[in-house]
C-alpha positions as CSV (number, residue, x, y, z in Angstrom):
1,M,-29.8,17.8,66.1
2,A,-27.1,19.9,64.7
3,D,-25.6,22.6,66.8
4,A,-26.6,26.1,65.9
5,D,-23.2,27.6,66.5
6,G,-21.0,24.8,65.1
7,G,-22.3,24.5,61.6
8,K,-21.6,26.5,58.4
9,R,-23.6,29.6,57.9
10,V,-25.5,30.4,54.7
11,C,-26.7,34.0,54.1
12,G,-26.0,34.6,57.8
13,M,-28.2,31.7,59.0
14,P,-26.8,29.2,61.5
15,E,-27.1,25.5,60.5
16,K,-29.9,24.9,62.9
17,V,-32.0,27.5,61.2
18,Q,-31.0,26.2,57.8
19,L,-32.3,22.7,58.8
20,H,-35.7,24.1,59.9
21,V,-36.0,26.1,56.7
22,A,-35.0,23.1,54.5
23,M,-37.5,20.8,56.3
24,L,-40.3,23.3,55.8
25,L,-39.5,23.7,52.1
26,L,-39.2,19.9,51.8
27,Q,-42.7,19.5,53.2
28,F,-44.0,22.0,50.6
29,G,-42.2,20.1,47.9
30,Y,-43.8,16.8,48.9
31,A,-47.2,18.4,49.4
32,G,-47.0,19.7,45.9
33,F,-46.2,16.1,44.7
34,H,-49.5,14.8,46.2
35,V,-51.6,17.6,44.6
36,V,-49.7,17.4,41.3
37,S,-50.2,13.6,41.2
38,R,-53.9,13.9,41.8
39,T,-54.2,16.6,39.1
40,A,-52.4,14.2,36.7
41,L,-54.9,11.5,37.4
42,N,-57.8,13.9,37.0
43,M,-56.4,14.7,33.5
44,G,-56.5,11.0,32.6
45,T,-52.8,10.2,32.8
46,S,-52.1,6.5,32.9
47,K,-50.8,5.4,36.3
48,L,-48.2,3.1,34.7
49,V,-47.0,5.7,32.3
50,Y,-46.7,8.2,35.2
51,S,-44.7,5.8,37.2
52,V,-42.4,4.8,34.3
53,Y,-41.6,8.4,33.3
54,R,-41.1,9.4,37.0
55,N,-38.6,6.7,37.6
56,I,-36.7,7.4,34.3
57,I,-36.2,11.0,35.4
58,A,-35.2,9.9,39.0
59,L,-32.7,7.3,37.6
60,I,-31.1,9.9,35.3
61,L,-30.7,12.3,38.3
62,L,-29.5,9.7,40.8
63,F,-27.1,7.5,38.7
64,P,-24.3,10.1,38.1
65,F,-24.1,11.0,41.9
66,A,-24.1,7.3,42.8
67,Y,-21.4,6.5,40.3
68,F,-19.0,9.3,41.1
69,L,-19.5,9.8,44.8
70,E,-19.5,6.1,45.9
71,K,-16.7,4.6,43.8
72,K,-14.7,3.6,46.8
73,E,-17.7,2.5,48.9
74,R,-19.3,0.0,46.4
75,P,-18.3,-3.6,47.0
76,T,-17.9,-6.1,44.1
77,M,-21.2,-6.8,42.4
78,K,-22.6,-10.3,43.0
79,F,-25.7,-12.1,41.7
80,S,-27.1,-12.2,45.2
81,F,-26.9,-8.4,45.4
82,L,-28.9,-8.1,42.1
83,V,-31.6,-10.4,43.6
84,Q,-31.8,-8.3,46.7
85,F,-32.1,-5.1,44.6
86,F,-34.8,-6.7,42.6
87,V,-36.8,-7.6,45.8
88,L,-36.2,-4.1,47.2
89,A,-37.6,-2.6,43.9
90,L,-40.6,-4.9,43.9
91,C,-41.5,-3.8,47.4
92,G,-40.2,-0.2,47.6
93,I,-40.9,1.0,44.0
94,T,-43.4,-1.1,42.2
95,A,-45.8,-2.1,45.0
96,N,-45.2,1.2,46.8
97,Q,-45.8,3.6,44.0
98,G,-48.5,1.4,42.4
99,F,-50.6,1.2,45.5
100,Y,-50.1,4.9,46.2
101,L,-51.5,5.9,42.8
102,L,-54.3,3.4,43.0
103,G,-55.3,4.7,46.4
104,L,-54.9,8.3,45.5
105,D,-57.2,7.7,42.5
106,H,-60.0,6.6,44.8
107,T,-59.4,9.0,47.7
108,S,-57.7,12.4,48.1
109,P,-54.2,14.0,48.5
110,T,-54.8,15.0,52.1
111,F,-55.9,11.5,53.1
112,A,-52.9,9.9,51.3
113,S,-50.5,12.3,53.1
114,A,-52.2,11.7,56.5
115,I,-52.0,7.9,56.3
116,Q,-48.3,8.1,55.4
117,N,-47.7,9.3,59.0
118,S,-48.3,5.7,60.1
119,V,-45.2,4.4,58.3
120,P,-42.8,4.7,61.2
121,A,-45.2,2.8,63.5
122,I,-45.8,0.1,60.9
123,T,-42.0,-0.2,60.4
124,F,-41.5,-0.6,64.1
125,A,-44.2,-3.3,64.3
126,M,-42.6,-5.2,61.3
127,A,-39.1,-4.9,62.8
128,A,-40.4,-6.1,66.2
129,A,-42.2,-9.1,64.6
130,L,-39.0,-10.1,62.8
131,R,-37.0,-9.6,66.0
132,I,-34.9,-6.9,64.3
133,E,-35.9,-4.5,67.0
134,K,-36.5,-5.4,70.7
135,V,-39.6,-4.2,72.6
136,R,-39.1,-3.4,76.3
137,L,-42.5,-3.2,77.8
138,D,-41.0,-2.7,81.2
139,R,-39.7,0.8,80.1
140,Q,-41.5,4.0,79.0
141,D,-40.0,3.9,75.6
142,G,-41.3,0.4,74.8
143,I,-44.8,1.2,76.1
144,A,-44.8,4.5,74.0
145,K,-43.8,2.7,70.8
146,V,-46.5,0.0,71.2
147,A,-49.1,2.6,72.2
148,G,-48.1,4.7,69.1
149,T,-48.4,1.7,66.8
150,L,-51.8,0.9,68.1
151,A,-52.9,4.5,67.7
152,C,-51.8,4.5,64.1
153,V,-53.6,1.3,63.4
154,G,-56.7,2.7,65.1
155,G,-56.5,5.9,63.1
156,A,-56.2,4.0,59.8
157,T,-59.1,1.8,60.8
158,V,-61.3,4.8,61.6
159,I,-60.5,6.4,58.2
160,T,-61.2,3.2,56.3
161,L,-64.5,2.2,58.0
162,Y,-65.9,5.6,58.8
163,K,-66.0,8.4,56.3
164,G,-68.5,10.6,58.1
165,P,-70.1,13.9,57.0
166,P,-68.1,16.6,55.2
167,I,-66.7,19.2,57.6
168,F,-65.4,21.6,55.1
169,D,-66.4,21.7,51.4
170,R,-64.7,24.5,49.4
171,A,-66.2,23.0,46.2
172,S,-69.7,24.0,47.3
173,T,-68.7,27.6,47.9
174,T,-66.5,28.2,44.8
175,A,-66.3,27.2,41.2
176,L,-62.6,27.8,40.8
177,N,-61.8,24.3,39.7
178,S,-64.0,22.1,37.5
179,A,-62.0,19.0,38.5
180,A,-63.2,19.2,42.1
181,P,-66.0,16.7,41.6
182,A,-63.5,14.1,40.5
183,F,-63.1,13.0,44.2
184,M,-66.7,11.8,44.1
185,A,-66.8,10.6,40.5
186,E,-68.6,7.4,39.5
187,G,-66.5,4.3,39.9
188,K,-64.5,5.7,42.8
189,N,-64.6,3.6,46.0
190,W,-63.3,5.3,49.1
191,K,-62.9,2.1,51.2
192,L,-61.0,0.4,48.3
193,G,-58.8,3.5,48.1
194,C,-58.1,3.2,51.8
195,V,-57.1,-0.5,51.4
196,Y,-54.7,0.5,48.5
197,L,-53.1,3.2,50.6
198,I,-52.7,0.8,53.6
199,G,-50.9,-1.5,51.1
200,H,-48.8,1.4,50.1
201,C,-47.7,2.0,53.7
202,L,-47.1,-1.7,54.3
203,S,-44.9,-2.0,51.2
204,W,-43.1,1.2,52.2
205,S,-42.4,-0.1,55.7
206,G,-41.4,-3.5,54.3
207,W,-38.9,-1.7,52.1
208,L,-37.4,0.1,55.1
209,V,-37.1,-3.2,57.0
210,L,-35.5,-5.0,54.1
211,Q,-33.0,-2.2,53.5
212,K,-31.2,-2.8,56.7
213,P,-29.6,-6.2,55.9
214,V,-28.9,-5.1,52.3
215,L,-27.0,-1.9,53.4
216,K,-24.9,-4.0,55.9
217,K,-23.4,-5.9,53.0
218,Y,-23.6,-3.2,50.4
219,P,-23.0,0.1,52.3
220,A,-23.4,2.5,49.4
221,R,-26.9,4.1,49.9
222,L,-27.0,6.1,46.7
223,S,-26.0,3.1,44.6
224,V,-28.6,0.9,46.4
225,T,-31.2,3.5,45.7
226,S,-30.2,3.8,42.0
227,F,-30.2,0.0,41.5
228,T,-33.6,-0.2,43.2
229,C,-34.9,2.6,41.0
230,F,-33.5,0.8,37.9
231,F,-35.2,-2.6,38.7
232,G,-38.4,-0.8,39.7
233,L,-38.4,0.8,36.2
234,L,-37.9,-2.5,34.6
235,Q,-40.8,-4.0,36.6
236,F,-43.1,-1.2,35.6
237,L,-42.1,-1.6,31.9
238,I,-42.8,-5.3,32.0
239,I,-46.3,-4.7,33.6
240,A,-47.0,-1.9,31.1
241,A,-46.1,-4.2,28.2
242,F,-49.1,-6.4,29.2
243,I,-51.5,-3.8,30.5
244,E,-50.8,-0.4,28.8
245,R,-50.6,-1.2,25.1
246,D,-52.2,1.9,23.9
247,S,-49.4,4.0,22.3
248,D,-51.5,7.2,22.7
249,A,-51.2,6.8,26.5
250,W,-47.4,7.3,26.3
251,S,-47.7,10.7,24.7
252,F,-48.2,14.0,26.5
253,H,-51.5,15.6,25.7
254,S,-51.0,18.9,27.7
255,T,-48.4,20.9,29.4
256,G,-50.1,20.0,32.7
257,E,-49.3,16.3,32.2
258,L,-45.7,17.1,31.3
259,F,-45.3,19.4,34.3
260,A,-46.8,16.8,36.7
261,I,-44.4,14.0,35.5
262,F,-41.3,16.3,35.6
263,Y,-42.3,17.6,39.0
264,A,-42.7,14.0,40.3
265,G,-39.3,12.9,38.9
266,F,-37.2,16.1,39.3
267,V,-38.6,17.6,42.5
268,A,-40.0,14.7,44.5
269,S,-37.3,12.2,43.5
270,G,-34.4,14.5,42.8
271,I,-34.1,17.8,44.7
272,A,-36.2,16.5,47.6
273,F,-34.0,13.4,47.8
274,S,-30.8,15.5,48.2
275,V,-32.4,17.8,50.8
276,Q,-33.7,14.8,52.7
277,I,-30.2,13.1,52.8
278,W,-28.6,16.3,54.1
279,C,-31.3,16.9,56.8
280,I,-31.0,13.3,58.0
281,D,-27.2,13.6,58.1
282,R,-27.2,16.9,60.0
283,G,-30.3,16.7,62.0
284,G,-31.1,13.0,62.4
285,P,-34.0,10.8,61.4
286,V,-36.2,11.8,64.3
287,F,-35.8,15.5,63.5
288,V,-36.9,14.7,59.9
289,A,-39.8,12.5,60.9
290,V,-41.3,15.2,63.3
291,Y,-42.0,17.4,60.3
292,Q,-44.1,14.8,58.5
293,P,-47.5,16.0,59.8
294,V,-46.6,19.5,58.5
295,Q,-46.8,18.0,55.0
296,T,-50.3,16.8,55.7
297,L,-51.4,20.3,56.8
298,V,-49.8,21.9,53.7
299,V,-51.4,19.3,51.4
300,A,-54.8,20.0,53.0
301,I,-54.5,23.7,52.2
302,M,-53.2,23.1,48.7
303,A,-55.8,20.5,47.8
304,S,-58.6,22.7,49.1
305,I,-57.4,25.7,47.0
306,V,-56.4,23.9,43.8
307,L,-58.8,20.9,43.8
308,G,-61.6,22.0,46.0
309,E,-61.1,19.0,48.2
310,K,-63.7,18.1,50.9
311,F,-62.7,17.2,54.4
312,Y,-64.6,14.4,56.2
313,L,-65.1,13.9,59.9
314,G,-63.7,10.3,59.7
315,S,-60.5,11.4,58.0
316,I,-59.9,14.2,60.5
317,I,-60.4,11.8,63.5
318,G,-58.2,9.2,62.0
319,A,-55.5,11.7,61.1
320,V,-55.4,12.9,64.7
321,F,-54.9,9.3,66.0
322,I,-52.2,8.7,63.3
323,V,-50.3,11.9,64.1
324,L,-50.5,11.2,67.9
325,G,-49.2,7.6,67.2
326,L,-46.4,9.0,65.1
327,Y,-45.2,11.3,67.9
328,L,-45.5,8.5,70.5
329,V,-43.3,6.2,68.4
330,L,-40.8,9.0,67.8
331,W,-40.7,9.9,71.5
332,G,-40.2,6.2,72.4
333,K,-37.4,5.9,69.9
334,S,-35.7,9.0,71.3
335,Q,-36.0,7.7,74.8
336,E,-34.6,4.4,73.7
337,R,-31.5,6.1,72.4
338,I,-31.1,7.9,75.7
339,F,-31.3,4.6,77.6
340,A,-28.9,2.9,75.2
341,T,-26.4,5.8,75.6
342,E,-26.6,5.6,79.4
343,E,-26.2,1.8,79.4
344,A,-23.2,2.0,77.0
345,S,-21.6,4.7,79.2
346,I,-22.1,2.5,82.3
347,V,-20.6,-0.6,80.6
348,S,-17.7,1.5,79.3
349,S,-16.9,3.1,82.7
350,S,-17.2,-0.3,84.4
351,C,-14.7,-1.8,82.0
352,V,-12.3,1.1,82.3
353,H,-12.5,0.9,86.1
354,D,-11.7,-2.8,85.9
355,G,-8.9,-2.3,83.4
356,L,-10.8,-4.0,80.5
357,R,-12.0,-2.9,77.1
358,P,-15.7,-2.8,76.4
359,S,-16.7,-5.7,74.2
360,A,-18.5,-5.3,70.8
361,A,-21.4,-7.4,72.2
362,S,-21.9,-5.0,75.1
363,L,-22.2,-2.0,72.7
364,K,-24.3,-3.8,70.1
365,A,-27.7,-2.7,71.5
366,S,-26.8,0.9,71.3
367,S,-25.6,0.7,67.7
368,N,-28.7,-1.1,66.6
369,L,-30.9,1.7,68.0
370,A,-29.4,4.2,65.6
371,Q,-31.3,2.8,62.6
372,P,-33.5,5.5,61.1
373,L,-37.3,5.3,61.3
374,L,-37.6,6.9,57.9
375,P,-35.8,6.3,54.7
376,S,-33.0,8.6,53.6
377,S,-34.7,8.5,50.2
378,I,-38.3,9.0,51.2
379,S,-39.1,10.5,47.9
380,E,-38.8,7.2,46.2
381,S,-41.7,5.8,48.1
382,A,-44.5,8.1,47.3
């Protein structure tokens, strides 16, 4: 985490305080995205149209920064890179955002936010299965990561299979929002929505795992994100050409729809992206991930006030397991870095003592452990 005394001060605040304030504001921004997206669906906005417009706005915002800031970092474009960007877009934009909106349409903003806490654990499981990340069951960090992954899987299973009775129902005590019954409208299937959101988390995690080899060969993160967004937009347009042929669906019918789309593109994919990058750079990926459950709490409050959302026992139990699993994985990852630093220090001291230089292979483990659990552009995944 950044040092409170060493960073630049803004309005008299040390950098450490700036990081905490930025992360809290970031969670409010993402929480607003969940609620705004649900409101847009309640108004009848097409899921495909919503995704297309959102990615157009995001691309317009990201492209200039990628073009001017990474001129020296971008390698020569090859066809193989374009194929990899296309696959990243298929997984990280099209499947990710598509499953999210389908799941949100059948469930609720709070549930969608809660289940996203399982992404770091799912990412770890995928990386371990593909042998990208090693699992040391003879150490505390390995046991913690496995236990955290199992807790997240258990929480997602509870939420999917057990809805339970409503614990809190603001809609029954107030008539502030006529859209509140939309959560229980005809044609909505809670279990199907859960399956869609699990698909959303799987595609998000797959996108994180696939990014690593791409960024090794193409180390320009903003450019990779921009190309991914571009190909995701093309894929959504191709799908829309076959499915969303009603020209009326592409027009704005209210200022509410227009606000929702601009919020998704400008705030969730633009401002939040920049803040997220800065926080990861200054505070580290674990610091950023620790704040993820705060978003779920803020979403719950917002959704209750704005949409009259109900809270069910199964969702609360599952969310507790998922958040517990998240922190176990993050703690395990943090301990793993400590072990790696100690091992690298021992190897380096041993080599210096013997008059040798530490080899790259001896330090490889520690460098591999620095990979983030969360994307630097998490906003593109929601």
